[in-house]
Structure formats: structure tokens, C-alpha cells
KOLMIPA-837893 format. One line per field, with one value per residue (C-alpha): residue number from 1; x, y, z; residue in three letters. Coordinates in steps of 0.001 Angstrom, whole numbers. Layout:
N
nr	c(NUM/...)
X	c(X/...)
Y	c(Y/...)
Z	c(Z/...)
rest	c(ala/...)
This chain:
70
nr	c(1/2/3/4/5/6/7/8/9/10/11/12/13/14/15/16/17/18/19/20/21/22/23/24/25/26/27/28/29/30/31/32/33/34/35/36/37/38/39/40/41/42/43/44/45/46/47/48/49/50/51/52/53/54/55/56/57/58/59/60/61/62/63/64/65/66/67/68/69/70)
X	c(100461/100141/103757/103124/100060/101915/104843/102377/100918/97516/94901/92773/89902/92003/93295/89779/88574/91509/91261/87459/87187/85534/87670/86850/88296/91596/91569/90906/93697/96175/95332/95607/91944/91244/92919/91714/90573/92942/90916/91272/95031/95299/93253/95362/98639/97435/96258/99520/101590/103564/104262/101463/103977/105246/101820/100906/104026/103201/99638/100725/103386/100851/97962/96750/94745/95396/95199/96681/94570/91287)
Y	c(94349/96571/97638/98629/100604/102351/103132/105078/106798/105330/104653/101551/103787/105552/102291/100863/103861/103795/100036/100009/97358/97290/98501/95278/93291/95117/94540/90831/90541/92366/90217/87015/86127/85831/85450/87872/87091/87927/90996/92369/91740/93587/96529/96753/96607/99329/101542/101066/101479/98326/95298/92746/89975/91868/92343/88763/87572/89725/88423/84794/85300/86823/84493/81966/80137/77582/77884/81415/82896/82065)
Z	c(87722/90778/90320/86692/87766/90556/88227/86075/89159/88317/90942/90574/89488/86875/85395/85390/83417/80969/80378/80320/83039/86431/89338/91222/88331/88738/92486/91973/89372/91586/94586/92537/93057/89345/85980/83313/79822/76962/75994/79514/79489/76181/77516/80661/78739/76387/79259/81152/77970/78599/76457/76588/77306/80348/81876/81016/82867/85911/86072/85806/88489/90890/90097/92653/89975/87273/84382/84453/81641/79963)
rest	c(met/arg/gln/ala/arg/glu/asn/arg/asp/phe/thr/val/asp/his/leu/ala/his/glu/ala/asn/val/asp/arg/arg/thr/ile/gln/arg/ile/glu/ser/gly/glu/thr/ser/pro/lys/his/glu/thr/val/phe/asn/leu/ala/tyr/ala/leu/gln/ile/asp/ile/asn/glu/ile/his/his/gln/ile/ile/lys/asp/ser/lys/his/ser/pro/pro/leu/glu)
């Protein structure tokens, strides 16, 4: 997900604002510390203007947790 964010030239703060999520949530997702809820995945995909399946795949790939999504 970090790559998608950087491709859009978004800071963590900017993405947090656009997706209406806490900046710490984004940091935890990008570091693989947590797996987001479906609503959060949808909000992030919308904010980044990428396909929800693409962001879902990126999050699963980077996640250190099982199951990948709640």
C-alpha cells in the first residue's frame, strides 16, 4: 500500500485525511502490524483511486497477520 500512496505523492497524513482514517492506522497497515476492516480498505482504495482488489492484494501481501482481513 505504501507504493500506491507514494505513486500518488500522498503523505501518510494526506491519505489519512482523504480516506477518513487515523494516520496511525495507515502506518500500522503499511508496516504489516494490522489488517484493516473492509470499510477501511474501501476508503483507502477510493482515496488512492485504485481498484479495491489491487489494494486488497497489496495489504494481504504485506500483512504479518492471519487472517488477512476482518
